C-alpha positions in Angstrom: -17.2 -13.6 10.8 -16.0 -14.1 7.4 -13.2 -15.0 5.1 -12.5 -11.7 4.5 -14.1 -9.7 7.2 -13.5 -10.6 10.8 -16.4 -8.7 12.8 -18.8 -7.4 10.5 -19.0 -6.8 7.1 -19.6 -2.7 7.7 -16.7 -2.3 9.8 -14.5 -4.0 7.2 -16.1 -1.8 4.4 -15.5 1.4 6.1 -12.2 1.0 8.0 -10.4 -1.1 5.5 -11.8 -0.2 2.2 -13.1 3.8 2.6 -10.7 5.3 5.4 -7.5 2.5 4.2 -7.9 2.8 1.1 -8.2 6.2 0.9 -4.7 6.9 2.8 -3.6 4.0 0.4 -4.3 6.1 -2.8 -2.9 9.2 -0.9 0.4 7.6 -0.6 0.7 5.4 -3.9 -0.1 9.3 -5.1 2.4 11.0 -3.1 5.0 8.4 -3.9 4.6 8.8 -8.0 4.6 12.4 -7.6 8.1 12.2 -5.6 9.2 9.8 -8.4 10.1 7.0 -5.7 10.4 3.1 -7.2 7.7 0.7 -6.8 9.1 -1.3 -3.7 8.0 1.6 -1.2 4.4 1.1 -2.5 4.9 -2.3 -0.8 7.0 -1.1 2.1 4.4 2.2 2.7 1.2 -0.5 2.0 2.7 -3.4 4.2 2.8 -0.5 7.5 -0.6 0.8 6.6 -2.0 -2.7 6.8 -0.3 -2.6 10.6 -2.3 0.6 11.5 -5.1 -0.9 10.1 -4.9 -4.1 12.2 -4.1 -2.2 15.2 -7.6 0.0 14.4 -9.7 -2.8 13.8 -8.4 -4.2 17.1 -8.6 -0.8 19.0 -11.8 -0.2 17.8 -14.1 -3.2 17.4 -12.0 -6.3 18.5 -11.1 -5.7 22.3 -14.4 -4.4 23.8 -14.4 -5.5 27.5 -17.7 -6.7 27.4 -18.1 -8.4 23.5 -18.2 -12.1 24.1 -15.4 -12.4 20.8 -12.2 -11.1 21.6 -10.4 -10.2 18.4 -6.7 -11.2 17.9 -4.7 -8.2 16.7 -1.9 -10.9 15.7 -4.0 -12.3 13.3 -1.8 -12.7 10.0 -4.6 -14.3 7.7 -6.8 -11.1 8.3 -3.5 -8.6 7.8 -2.8 -10.7 4.7 -6.3 -9.4 3.8 -6.3 -5.8 4.8 -2.7 -5.4 3.8 -3.5 -6.9 -0.3 -6.5 -4.5 -0.4 -4.2 -1.6 0.5 -1.3 -2.4 -1.9 -3.9 -2.5 -4.6 -5.0 1.1 -4.0 -1.5 2.4 -3.4 -0.7 0.7 -6.5 -3.4 1.9 -8.8 -2.7 5.4 -7.7 0.8 4.9 -8.6 0.6 3.7 -11.7 -2.3 6.5 -12.8 0.0 9.4 -11.2 3.4 7.8 -12.8 1.2 7.6 -16.3 0.3 11.4 -15.5 3.4 12.0 -14.8 5.0 10.8 -17.6 2.7 12.4 -20.3 2.9 15.9 -18.3 6.5 16.4 -17.7 7.8 14.6 -20.7 5.0 16.0 -23.7 7.4 15.6 -26.2 8.5 12.4 -25.7 5.7 10.6 -24.5 1.7 10.9 -24.8 -0.8 9.2 -22.2 -3.0 6.4 -24.0 -4.8 5.2 -21.2 -5.3 5.8 -17.4 -2.3 3.4 -16.6 0.0 3.3 -19.8 2.0 5.9 -22.1 4.1 5.4 -25.0 6.4 7.0 -27.1 5.5 9.7 -29.2 6.5 8.6 -33.2 5.6 12.2 -34.1 9.1 13.8 -32.9 11.2 15.4 -35.2 14.9 14.8 -35.9 
């Protein structure tokens, strides 16, 4: 048991980082493709954090023969899991938003990095 993970590092890594991170990345990308505001990334990340906590509890914490019975209502581990999922969703949202701005409005913007875009200076008036 650690500060970041509840049962083991590998359970945390595969369930939160790999599976939850992939779902969060897809969520952030989908929200950016639909031109949704960033606050929805936060809302959906919180919901994914609840689902992640439920999977941790249902799959690994509440085993009948286990000495340690985990708590599904652990606020600390919910905040840790949600922060990681929110980071994945935020990265995907910003990357997709930068790409969409540069591809949908190529006469106005150009992509300057994976997360940024800038106004074109070579526009003809």
